[in-house]
Each structure stands twice: as C-alpha cells, then as structure tokens.
C-alpha positions in Angstrom: -25.1 16.6 13.2 -21.5 16.4 12.0 -21.3 14.2 8.9 -17.8 13.3 7.8 -15.1 10.8 7.3 -11.7 10.1 9.1 -10.9 13.9 9.2 -14.0 14.4 11.3 -14.0 11.2 13.4 -10.4 11.3 14.3 -8.2 8.6 15.9 -7.7 7.8 19.6 -5.9 10.6 21.4 -7.1 13.3 18.9 -8.7 16.5 20.0 -10.8 16.5 16.7 -12.2 19.6 15.1 -15.6 18.5 16.5 -14.2 19.3 19.9 -12.8 22.6 18.7 -16.2 23.7 17.3 -17.8 22.5 20.5 -15.5 24.9 22.4 -16.5 27.7 20.0 -20.2 27.1 20.6 -19.6 27.0 24.4 -17.5 30.2 24.3 -20.1 32.0 22.4 -22.9 30.8 24.7 -24.8 29.1 21.8 -27.2 26.4 23.0 -26.7 23.3 20.9 -26.7 19.5 21.1 -24.5 17.2 18.9 -26.5 14.3 17.6 -25.6 11.1 15.7 -25.2 7.3 16.2 -21.5 7.5 17.2 -19.6 9.1 20.1 -15.9 8.3 19.8 -12.8 8.2 17.6 -11.5 5.1 15.9 -9.7 2.9 18.3 -6.2 1.4 17.7 -6.0 -1.9 15.9 -5.6 -4.7 18.5 -2.5 -6.9 18.3 -2.8 -10.4 16.9 -0.6 -13.1 15.3 -0.4 -13.3 11.5 -3.8 -13.9 10.1 -4.4 -15.6 6.7 -5.9 -13.1 4.2 -9.6 -13.6 3.1 -10.1 -15.9 0.1 -10.1 -14.2 -3.3 -13.5 -12.7 -4.2 -15.0 -13.9 -0.9 -17.8 -11.8 0.6 -16.3 -10.3 3.7 -18.3 -10.1 7.0 -19.5 -6.6 7.6 -17.7 -5.1 10.5 -19.3 -2.9 13.1 -18.4 0.8 13.0 -15.5 1.4 15.4 -16.1 4.4 17.5 -14.7 3.2 20.8 -11.6 5.3 20.7 -11.0 8.0 23.2 -10.1 11.7 22.8 -7.1 13.8 23.9 -6.6 13.6 27.6 -7.1 17.3 28.0 -10.6 17.6 26.5 -13.3 19.2 28.7 -15.2 16.4 30.4 -18.5 18.1 29.5 -17.7 17.4 25.8 -17.8 13.6 26.5 -21.5 13.9 27.2 -22.2 15.9 24.0 -19.9 14.4 21.4 -22.3 12.4 19.2 -21.6 12.4 15.4 -22.1 10.6 12.1 -18.5 10.4 10.9 -16.6 7.2 9.9 -13.1 6.5 8.6 -13.2 5.9 4.9 -16.7 7.0 4.4 -17.9 8.5 1.1 -21.0 10.5 0.1 -21.7 7.6 -2.3 -22.4 5.5 0.9 -23.9 8.0 3.2 -26.5 9.2 0.7 -28.3 5.9 1.3 -28.0 6.1 5.1 -28.7 9.7 6.0 -32.5 9.6 5.9 -32.7 6.7 8.4 -30.0 8.2 10.6 -31.9 11.5 10.8 -35.1 9.7 11.7 -33.3 8.1 14.6 -31.3 11.2 15.5 -33.2 14.3 14.4 -31.1 17.3 13.6 -31.7 21.0 12.7 -28.3 21.6 11.2 -25.8 19.3 9.3 -22.1 20.2 9.1 -21.1 18.1 6.1 -17.5 17.3 5.3 -17.4 14.4 2.8 -16.3 14.0 -0.8 -12.5 13.4 -0.6 -12.9 9.6 -0.3 -15.3 9.5 -3.3 -12.6 11.0 -5.5 -9.6 9.5 -3.7 -10.9 5.9 -3.6 -12.5 6.0 -7.0 -16.1 5.8 -6.0 -16.7 8.3 -8.7 -15.3 11.4 -10.5 -16.1 15.0 -9.7 -19.4 15.0 -11.5 -20.4 11.7 -9.9 -19.6 13.1 -6.5 -21.8 16.1 -7.2 -24.6 13.7 -8.0 -24.1 11.9 -4.7 -24.2 15.2 -2.8 -27.5 16.0 -4.5 -29.0 12.7 -3.5 -27.7 13.2 0.0 -29.4 16.6 0.3 -32.6 15.1 -1.1 -32.6 12.2 1.3 -31.8 14.4 4.3 -34.7 16.7 3.5 -37.0 13.7 3.2 -36.3 13.2 6.9 -36.5 17.0 7.8 -37.8 19.4 5.2 -36.6 22.3 7.3 -33.0 21.1 7.6 -30.1 23.6 7.3 -26.8 22.4 5.8 -23.3 23.7 5.8 -21.4 21.8 3.1 -17.7 21.9 2.9 -15.8 21.5 -0.3 -13.0 18.9 -0.5 -9.5 19.5 0.8 -6.5 18.9 -1.4 -3.7 16.7 -0.1 0.1 16.6 -0.5 1.2 15.2 -3.8 1.0 11.5 -4.4 2.9 10.0 -7.3 0.6 8.5 -9.8 -2.5 10.3 -8.6 -2.6 13.5 -10.7 -6.2 12.5 -11.2 -6.9 13.3 -7.5 -5.7 16.9 -7.9 -7.7 17.4 -11.1 -10.9 15.9 -9.8 -10.7 17.6 -6.4 -10.3 21.0 -8.2 -13.1 20.2 -10.6 -15.4 19.2 -7.8 -14.7 22.3 -5.8 -15.3 24.4 -8.9 -18.7 22.8 -9.5 -19.9 22.7 -6.0 -20.8 26.4 -5.3 -23.2 26.8 -8.2 -25.0 23.5 -7.4 -25.3 24.4 -3.7 -26.8 27.8 -4.7 -29.3 26.0 -6.9 -30.3 23.5 -4.3 -30.6 26.0 -1.4 -34.1 27.1 -0.5 -35.6 29.6 2.0 -37.0 26.7 3.9 -33.8 24.6 3.8 -30.8 26.8 3.2 -27.4 25.4 2.2 -24.2 27.3 2.9 -20.8 26.6 1.3 -17.9 26.1 3.7 -14.6 26.9 1.9 -12.5 24.2 3.6 -9.9 24.1 0.8 -9.0 27.8 1.3 -8.9 27.6 5.1 -7.1 24.3 5.6 -3.3 24.6 4.9 -3.0 21.5 2.8 -2.2 21.4 -1.0 -0.1 19.3 -3.4 3.0 21.4 -2.6 2.8 20.6 1.1 0.5 20.1 4.0 1.7 21.8 7.2 -1.8 21.3 8.8 -1.7 17.6 8.3 0.3 14.8 10.0 0.3 12.6 6.9 -0.3 14.9 4.0 -4.1 15.1 4.7 -5.4 14.3 8.2 -5.2 17.3 10.6 -2.4 17.5 13.2 -2.9 19.4 16.5 -2.5 22.7 14.8 -4.5 21.8 11.7 -7.6 20.9 13.9 -8.3 24.5 14.9 -8.5 26.1 11.4 -11.0 23.4 10.4 -13.5 24.5 13.0 -12.6 28.1 13.6 -10.4 29.7 11.0 -9.1 32.6 13.2 -8.0 30.3 16.1 -4.4 28.8 15.5 -3.1 27.1 18.6 0.4 25.9 17.8 1.3 25.0 21.4 -0.4 21.7 21.4 1.8 18.7 21.5 1.0 15.0 21.8 3.0 13.2 24.5 4.1 9.9 23.1 5.9 7.9 25.8 8.5 5.2 25.3 6.7 1.8 24.8 7.0 -0.3 28.0 7.3 -4.0 28.4 9.1 -4.4 25.1 9.9 -8.0 24.4 11.6 -9.6 21.4 11.5 -13.4 21.3 11.9 -16.4 19.0 8.6 -17.8 17.8 6.9 -20.1 15.3 6.5 -17.0 13.1 10.3 -16.5 13.3 10.7 -13.6 15.6 7.9 -11.8 17.5 8.0 -8.5 19.2 5.4 -7.1 21.6 5.0 -4.0 23.8 2.4 -2.2 25.7 0.3 0.2 23.6 1.0 4.0 23.9 -2.2 6.1 24.2 -2.5 8.4 21.3 -0.2 6.5 19.0 -1.4 6.0 15.4 1.3 3.5 14.7 4.8 2.4 15.7 8.2 2.7 13.9 10.3 -0.4 14.1 14.1 -0.3 13.4 15.4 -3.7 12.4 18.8 -5.2 11.6 19.5 -8.8 10.6 22.8 -10.4 11.5 24.1 -7.0 12.5 23.7 -5.7 9.0 22.3 -2.4 7.9 19.4 -1.0 9.8 16.0 -0.6 8.1 12.7 0.8 9.3 9.1 -0.3 8.8 5.8 0.7 10.4 3.4 -1.4 12.4 -0.3 -0.3 13.0 -0.4 -2.3 16.2 1.7 -3.1 19.3 2.9 -6.4 17.9 5.3 -7.3 15.1 6.1 -10.7 13.5 8.8 -11.4 10.9 7.7 -11.7 7.3 9.6 -14.3 5.3 12.1 -14.9 8.0 15.5 -16.5 7.7 15.8 -19.5 10.0 18.7 -19.0 12.4 19.1 -15.3 11.6 19.8 -12.9 14.4 17.2 -10.1 14.5 17.7 -6.9 16.6 14.8 -4.4 17.0 13.8 -1.1 18.6 10.4 0.5 18.6 8.9 4.0 19.1 5.4 5.4 19.1 4.3 7.7 16.3 1.4 10.0 15.5 2.1 11.1 12.0 4.8 13.7 12.1 5.0 13.4 15.9 7.6 10.8 17.1 8.3 9.4 20.5 11.7 8.1 21.8 13.1 4.7 20.9 13.2 1.7 23.2 16.4 -0.1 23.9 17.4 -2.7 21.3 16.4 -6.3 22.0 17.3 -9.3 19.9 16.2 -12.9 19.2 17.1 -15.7 16.8 14.5 -16.6 14.2 12.9 -20.1 14.6 10.2 -20.2 12.0 7.8 -23.2 11.7 6.4 -22.2 8.3 5.6 -24.2 5.2 7.7 -24.1 2.0 6.2 -22.7 -1.2 4.4 -24.8 -3.8 6.3 -26.3 -6.7 5.7 -26.8 -10.4 4.1 -23.4 -10.8 2.6 -22.5 -14.2 1.4 -19.0 -15.1 -0.8 -18.2 -18.1 -2.0 -14.8 -19.3 -5.7 -14.1 -19.5 -7.3 -11.1 -21.2 -7.4 -9.1 -17.9 -5.5 -11.2 -15.5 -3.7 -14.6 -15.2 -4.2 -18.2 -14.2 -1.8 -20.0 -11.9 -1.5 -23.7 -11.2 0.8 -25.5 -8.7 1.6 -28.6 -6.8 1.3 -28.6 -3.0 4.5 -28.5 -1.1 5.8 -31.4 1.0 8.1 -31.6 4.0 8.2 -29.9 7.4 5.3 -27.9 8.6 3.0 -28.8 5.6 0.6 -30.7 7.8 -1.3 -27.5 8.8 -1.6 -25.7 5.5 -4.4 -23.2 5.5 -4.3 -21.6 2.1 -2.0 -20.3 -0.7 -1.3 -16.6 -1.3 -0.7 -15.5 -4.9 1.5 -12.3 -4.8 1.4 -9.9 -7.7 2.8 -6.5 -8.4 2.7 -4.2 -11.4 6.3 -3.4 -12.0 5.7 -0.2 -13.9 7.5 2.3 -11.7 5.2 5.1 -12.6 2.1 3.0 -11.8 2.9 3.4 -8.1 1.1 0.2 -7.2 1.8 -1.7 -4.0 2.2 -5.5 -3.7 -1.1 -7.3 -3.9 -2.2 -10.7 -2.8 -5.0 -13.2 -3.6 -5.6 -16.2 -1.4 -6.9 -19.6 -2.6 -7.5 -22.9 -0.9 -6.1 -24.9 -3.7 -4.9 -24.8 -7.3 -5.8 -23.3 -9.8 -5.9 -19.6 -9.0 -7.6 -17.2 -11.5 -7.1 -13.5 -11.0 -9.0 -10.9 -13.1 -9.6 -7.2 -13.3 -5.9 -6.4 -13.6 -4.5 -3.9 -16.1 -4.1 -5.4 -19.6 -0.6 -4.9 -20.9 1.0 -4.3 -17.5 4.0 -6.4 -16.5 3.2 -8.3 -13.3 5.7 -9.9 -11.0 4.1 -13.1 -9.6 5.0 -15.1 -6.5 3.4 -17.8 -4.5 3.5 -18.5 -0.8 2.0 -21.1 1.6 0.1 -20.2 4.7 0.0 -22.7 7.6 -1.2 -22.2 11.2 1.8 -20.1 12.1 1.8 -17.7 9.2 3.1 -17.2 5.6 6.2 -19.0 4.5 8.9 -17.8 2.2 7.6 -17.3 -1.3 8.8 -18.7 -4.6 9.0 -16.4 -7.6 7.2 -17.5 -10.8 7.7 -16.0 -14.3 6.3 -12.5 -14.9 3.1 -12.2 -16.9 1.5 -9.6 -19.1 -2.4 -9.8 -19.1 -3.9 -9.5 -22.5 -0.7 -10.4 -24.3 0.0 -13.6 -26.3 3.1 -15.7 -26.6 6.0 -13.3 -27.4 8.0 -13.3 -30.6 11.6 -14.6 -30.6 14.0 -11.7 -29.7 16.1 -10.4 -32.5 19.3 -8.4 -33.1 21.1 -9.9 -30.1 24.4 -8.3 -29.5 27.1 -9.1 -27.0 29.9 -6.7 -26.1 32.8 -8.0 -24.1 33.7 -5.2 -21.6 36.5 -7.5 -20.3 37.3 -11.2 -20.2 34.5 -12.0 -17.7 31.9 -9.2 -18.2 29.4 -9.0 -21.1 27.0 -6.3 -22.1 24.0 -7.9 -23.9 21.2 -6.1 -25.8 18.4 -7.3 -28.0 15.1 -6.2 -29.7 12.2 -7.3 -27.6 8.5 -8.0 -28.0 5.6 -6.0 -26.8 4.0 -9.3 -25.6 7.0 -10.2 -23.5 6.9 -10.0 -19.7 10.5 -11.0 -19.5 13.5 -12.5 -21.1 15.9 -15.4 -20.4 19.6 -15.0 -21.3 21.3 -18.2 -22.3 25.0 -19.0 -22.4 27.1 -22.0 -23.4 30.8 -22.6 -22.6 32.2 -23.7 -26.0 35.5 -24.9 -24.4 33.5 -27.5 -22.3 32.8 -30.8 -23.9 29.1 -31.7 -24.2 28.1 -28.3 -22.7 24.7 -26.9 -23.6 23.0 -23.6 -23.5 21.9 -22.7 -19.9 20.0 -19.8 -18.5 22.3 -17.4 -16.7 19.8 -14.6 -16.0 16.2 -13.5 -16.3 15.3 -9.8 -17.1 11.8 -8.4 -16.6 12.1 -4.7 -17.1 14.6 -4.1 -19.9 16.1 -5.3 -23.2 19.6 -5.0 -21.8 21.6 -7.0 -19.3 25.1 -6.7 -17.9 26.5 -10.1 -16.9 29.7 -10.4 -14.8 31.7 -13.3 -13.3 31.5 -15.3 -16.5 34.7 -17.2 -15.5 34.5 -19.5 -18.5 35.3 -16.3 -20.5 33.0 -14.1 -22.5 34.8 -14.8 -25.8 34.7 -18.6 -25.0 30.9 -18.5 -24.8 28.0 -18.1 -27.1 24.7 -16.4 -26.1 21.0 -16.4 -27.0 17.9 -14.7 -25.6 14.3 -16.0 -25.4 11.1 -14.2 -24.3 8.3 -15.3 -22.1 4.8 -14.2 -21.0 4.1 -16.3 -17.9 5.0 -19.9 -18.9 4.3 -19.2 -22.6 7.8 -19.0 -24.0 9.2 -18.1 -27.4 12.1 -20.1 -28.9 15.6 -18.9 -28.5 17.2 -16.4 -30.7 20.1 -17.4 -32.9 23.3 -17.8 -30.9 25.8 -15.0 -31.1 29.5 -14.6 -30.1 30.9 -11.6 -28.2 33.2 -9.2 -29.9 36.6 -9.5 -28.2 37.4 -6.8 -25.6 39.7 -4.0 -26.7 42.5 -2.7 -24.5 41.1 0.8 -24.5 37.6 -0.1 -25.7 34.4 1.4 -24.4 32.9 -0.1 -21.3 29.1 -0.4 -22.0 26.5 -0.6 -19.2 22.7 -0.8 -19.2 20.7 2.3 -18.2 19.8 2.4 -14.5 16.2 1.3 -13.8 13.7 4.0 -13.0 13.1 4.2 -9.2 9.7 3.0 -8.1 7.2 5.8 -7.9 9.8 8.5 -8.1 7.5 11.3 -7.0 5.6 9.5 -4.3 5.7 11.1 -0.8 8.3 9.8 1.6 5.7 8.9 4.2 4.9 5.8 2.2 8.5 4.6 1.9 8.5 2.5 5.1 5.1 0.7 4.4 5.2 -3.1 4.6 3.6 -3.4 1.2 6.2 -1.3 -0.6 9.1 -3.0 1.2 7.7 -6.4 0.4 7.4 -5.5 -3.3 10.9 -4.2 -3.3 12.1 -7.4 -1.7 10.4 -9.6 -4.2 11.9 -7.6 -7.0 15.4 -7.9 -5.5 14.9 -11.6 -5.2 13.8 -11.8 -8.8 16.7 -9.8 -10.2 19.6 -10.8 -8.1 19.2 -14.6 -7.9 19.3 -17.4 -10.5 15.9 -18.6 -9.5 14.6 -19.2 -13.0 11.1 -20.2 -13.8 9.2 -21.5 -10.7 12.2 -23.0 -8.9 12.3 -22.2 -5.3 14.7 -19.5 -4.4 16.9 -20.3 -1.4 18.5 -17.4 0.5 21.4 -17.8 2.8 21.2 -15.5 5.8 
C-alpha cells in the first residue's frame, strides 16, 4: 500500500512515481499487488460560473475523495488494473493516523510505502516534534491491523524557497534529523521499519527544484528518482495542445471565456488586456474564466494556453468582448472597529440596479505587511454586522466590502484600514511640509503605533470660507508626497490625523509649508517595500495576489476616503 499525499497521488496526465515503481517491480519479476481504496489521480476542476464563497465559520460539507483522474496516455494498460493506493492531495499524517487501521482492515497489506509529513509542517498541522508523534501513532494503528506489517517510511522533501516560510525549512530539517533514530527505535523483528532518504534522492531544495514543476511536485524527470534513484529518464515530455473551441463573450459576469479542456493540463495561463492597454497574465485552474470586478463597457482581449507547471503549450488566437456586468454595487456607510484579534464591520445594504438578487456580502481583508507574504482573504456574511477573529494582533489590515448577487461579485468599496488589538491612535505630531515646488509638497509626521493609517488635510487659505479637506490617505508610511496642488503649496495649510478603522484621532495642529528655494533640495518619500520580496515567481500570477495588489492600488491612488465608493473610469 502506497500511503501519501499529492506527490504520490498525482494529477490527471501524470505518470506518477507509483507507476514507475510498478515498472520496477515488473522488470525485476517481483510478484506484488498494490492495494488501497483509490485508483486514480486527482481530476481537473470542472468549469463553473462564479460561486459565492461559504459563509464565515460555516461547517463545510465533506467532499468525496477525488481519484477519478487518469494517468499519462503512455502508461502500460496492465498498470490500470493494479494501481490502487491510499494517497490524497493535501493529506497529512495528522489525519491518516486516525484512518489507517480501518483502511488496512478493508485493504490488507504486507508492506506500506509511506511518504507523508510535508503537509503536516507546510500547512501548520504541527511542528517537527508533533509530526514525529503523528508518525508514531500511525505506526501503532497500522500494526493494530497487521502486527507483521513492514514499513518503508520516507523523510520529508524540502521545497524551493518561499518568502515568509523560513519555518518550513527549519521544521523540515528538524523532522528529517529526528526521524532516523525514532524509526530505529520503533522497528522490530516482527514488524521492521526502513528509512527512505527521499530528501537526498529528490532534487529539490530551497535553492532550487529541478525535479519539481512548481517547486515541489515532481515533473516528468523528477518522478523516476522518487521510485528508483538510478533511473533518470529526461526524454519524457507532456504534449499540451492549443485549447480548442476558445470563445470570449459578453456576459452578466462582465466577460466570460470558455474553451475545451486539454488533457494533462494542471491549469491555464490567460493573457489579458483592457482597452488595448498593457498585457497582464493570470492563471485559471479550470477551462473557464470570468472577469473579477469588471469595468462596464470596457473592451477585454484574451488568449489562453495550457500549462503543467514548467511545461507550457501554445497560445490561442486573441479574442475580444465588451464587458456587460449585471452586478450589484457595494454597501454604503461602512464602519470598521478593531477587536483584540480581529475587527467588526457594519454597513447599509446597497440600492439600485441588480440589488434584487443579493446573495451575500464578502468582507475582503489583507495584511499589508510586505514580509508577511499573505494573500487576500475573504469572509462572507448574509447581513451586517460581520465579526472576524483569529487575525494577527498589531498587523495592518486593508479592508474592503463587496456584494454578491446571482451573477457574481460586484466591484468592492474600500473601508479604512484596521489594526486588531490596537486602540484609538494618538494625534500625529511634528508635522512638517516641504515645498519642492509651487504645486508639490513633501509631508512627514510622527505617527502612532496604534494607527492603521493617516489622513492628510489641506486648506486653501486664498479661498474665502474654505475648510480643511482630506487630500490623501496613507496606510503604510508616515510620509507622503502630494502633487498637483494647484492652489499653491505655500497658499495652503496642512494637518494630519490618524485612524484605526473608524476610530479617529483629532487633527494635528495646522502647519504651513516652507517656501521652495530656487536650488533647494527635492525631497521624496522612500519607495515602499515590494510585497513578499523573496517569494518565488510562480506565485506572481495568482488571482489572490493580483486582487490584493489591485485593492492596494485603488486605496493609494484614488481619493476614496473612508467608506465612500470608489468609482473607476475605464
């Protein structure tokens, strides 16, 4: 019985190392039978229109294990009648230790080939020591079903470096260091256990992963060393055809693209341009794509190609359509308040077109700390209020709110950032304004540790009955460069206030800018740190990271202060 996770189950179109070791057994004329409850790889995700996310803290319906996917077209047909296994995408020892006894009762085995543990560490089921404890329980439960069971237990592979996950490297190394002595202690004459040094024989490490197609999962070459270390077949190549029946059309979602699935594709790259602007690229896990937050009337042009990790097919011809979204506007009157480990949001339902089929509201949140390397999150609620917990105290979260109707998710509105666990911030101090020229100001101030952001206020002193008005909102700095102040920098006075959600400090004392000097220094704020600077490039095109970046751009480049709806012109 092969017990494993995604690296063992594989995806549709894979050869899998299970097949490679099947070949080795056959070549060496070893009589054997693979046993287990599953027979196939994981199948591709089926295409579907946008689906509302599950409600926050709802109990999801347990999904059946997907093992309906096929293998590479060149596998020996005899393998298909002897390919049973107990390997599941995302599986952890922490889960399998409670299942293995019953599985062995239903599918008796003499030998287990065990390759689990990465997900325990990678997905925070436990640390290295906790994973060792889970393996111990697994062995105990397996022996309860068969006291004479033999086990070959692999250590955990390293993967290519992921920004923000140094813990993964440390815990994998610690787990692999601990495992040999424990296996030696657990091994008996009746039920021997053998260590398989996967880490040394699989060409994957933080510095690079030539054996993997995504920094971990084995590519066509990497499959062979997993099963038989002295067999390296580099000639294998996956044939990814150009997607057929590619159609781009206007739809209630804005624009929808569909195409026939390509056998063996893990995903699809999509090249997009809006109104003949710059091209960008995202990835879709299925053979359908719908616009997210579309611009009504915008002209979308797309092309698509099949991908299998580092293997890419050819692009389709470009097709185009005009966006005709029938989506609800965002809520109004949004109020955000910090909690000890989260925040609370209230709002008023939207009115107007397409609000007669509202399904739910999606609270969008994103930890803006670049080194946290966190993706955009969402929490769905049927109605106001929304209470989110178990977030990182002290982190600075961007908050947005969007409405779902029967057609999909409408354009979001951006609320005020919030810092869980923090109180109302103090009034900013030491505000200084440096006039770089007649219409450009460099503004700095001393901030507050409780602040999630700051509002910059300005007043035109030459205008009768003018008042201080917000001209910018800053959420990741205590510095701001403001241009196009056509009333004149030296004709204005400035102030800064701080906020944590909708809890706001008073304004600082107003200050005047020092007049620009003919040859004076031109001051600018430091460039913001790039998001997750050391993260691998394979994540750059993910929808979650692109959505988070888009929210941040909306927040920083537009005067959508507070919870006012931001309106973009295509």
